[in-house]
N, C-alpha and C positions, 0 to 999 in steps of 0.2 A: 478566583474561580479556577479550580484545577481539574485536570483529567484524572481518570481512575488510576493511571500508571505514569511513571516517569519515563517509560521506555516506548519503543515502537509498538504500534497496535493495529488491529484491523487486518485488512487484506495484505498490506506490506509486511506485517508480521508473518503471515502465512507464506508469503513469497520467500522469506528468509529461511524457511525449512529446506528449500530446494537448492542445496549446495552439491558439490560433486560426490559427497558421501551419503546423500539422503537415503539411498536404498537400504542402509543399515537400520533405519528407523521403521521400515515396513516394506512389504513386497510391492505395494502399489502406491501411487501418489495419494489416492483417497485414504488408504490406510495410515499414511504418515500424518495427514491432516487430522484424521479421527483420533489418533494417538495423542497429538498435542492438545487438541481441544478437550480431551478427557482429563488432561492434567491441569487445565487452567480455570480461572475464575469465571463466573457467569458474565461479568463485565467484558472480559476479553472475548468471549464467544459472541456476545451481543454485538460488540464492535465489528467483529469479522462478518457476522450476518448482515449488519447494516451496510457495510461497504460492498459486500458481494451482491446484495440485492440491488443497490444503487447502480452498480456496473451492469448487472443483468437487465435492469429495467431501461437503461439509458443508451447503451452502446451496442453496435452490431458485433457479431461474433468475430469478424476479422480484426476489429480494433481491440477486442478483449485479448485475442491471441498475441498481438503486438505488446500490450501492456504486461501480460503475464510473462512473456519471454524476456522483456527488458528488465523486469523486476526480480528475476531469478538468476542465480549463477548457472543452474542447470535444471531444466524441467523437461519431462518427456515431451516429445514432439506432438503437435496437434494433427497427426495423421489419422489417428483412430478416434479422436474425440474433438469436438469443436470448442472454441473458446466459450461459447454460450453453455454448452453441455458441462464443461469443467466448472464454470462459475456456478451453475445450478447445483452441481455436486457439492460444492463448498457450502452453499446456502442450506442444502438438505442435511449435510453433516452437522451444521450448527443447530438446525431445528431438532435433529435427533438427540444431540447432546443436551439441549435445553429442556426437552420433554422429559428427561430423566431426573430433573431437579424440581423440587417443589418451591413455590413462591419466588419465582425469578422476578426481580425488580427491573423495570425498564431503565434504560439509560436516561440521564437527565443532565441539566446544566451544561457545563463545558463539553461533556461527552456527546452532545448532539449539535455542537457547533459546526455549521457548514462552511463558514467563511465566505458567504456570498458577497459581502462588502469588499472582499479582497480579490475578487475574480480577475480583474485586469492586471493586478500586481503579480498574481500567480502565472497567468498566461505570459506576461512579459518576462518573468524569471525563466520559464520553460524555454522561451525563444532565445534567451541569452546563453543557455548551456549548449554551445555549438558543437561540442564533441559527441553529443548524442546524435544518432541518425535522424535525418529529417522525418522519417516515418514514425519514429518513437516520439519526437517532439510534437508531431501532428496528433498522434493518439493521446498524448498527455493533455494537449490543449483542448481536444475534443472532450476529454474527461472533465476538465475544469469547467467547460461551458455547459455540458449536458448532465454531469453527475454533480459533484461539488468541488469547489476550489481546494478545500481541505484534503479530500481524498487524492486529487490530482497531485497536490504538493507532496504528500507522503509517498506516493508512488514515484514521483520525480526523485526524491531523496534515495529511494531504494535503487532506481535505475542508474543514478549517478555512481553509486558504490560499485556496481558491476560493469560499468562502461570501461572499455579499454582505453588506455592512454589519455585519461581525462584529468584535468586539474581545475580548481576554482580560484579565482582571484580573491584576495581579502575582502574587497568590496562586495563581490557576489555572496560570499559567506555571511557578511554582515547583513545583507538584505534577507538572506534565508533565515538568519537568527531573528530578525524583526518579524518575519512572517510566522515563524514558530511561536514567538511570543504572542502575536495577535490571535493565533489559533489555540493558545493556552496549552501548548505542548509541554511535556515534562523535560527535564534537563538533558536527557540523552537522545532525544529524537533527532534534532538537527545536528547535534554533536557527532552523530554517526558519520557525517561527511567531512568533519573538520580535518581529517588526515589528508584530504585532497587539496587543501589550501596551499597554493604555491607561495614560496618565499618571495618577498619583494626584492 
């Protein structure tokens, strides 16, 4: 049972748009998301909408702001828009993109895997990444408990990439690989953090 892609997907994929040069992709954050959604498959857009709706339905605005900030290299501040409003914007952009396509097939199989059976393992893994701020670890754990462990784990991988001065032990990485396999991720999802593995 395989996911629709071998690469990162859903909200963490969207988080990846917001690097230091994101403004060259569009004048506003919403324009950047709309541009990328317009270039991608229905499955990718459905995965983003599924993640964003889960976040919106399950977490308070302040927690969403922590997650979006942790998972991006650079995103506009939440001074003019709340975490809930931004996440709703992403949901709405997905809906707009999908409404322009006939016969959109819903996600199925591995692509609707929530990983509920692995919740404790994901929360434990979050707690082991001590170079992330306590606030970020708390938000990720809340996401695992109130959204899905799968989504929390993918956001964790994205947050780890952007954390300053962080490294993973080989054992940590092996556990992450095992979780990625349990969630039926493609080859390059967990591999995105392999460069952080410290030499023995």
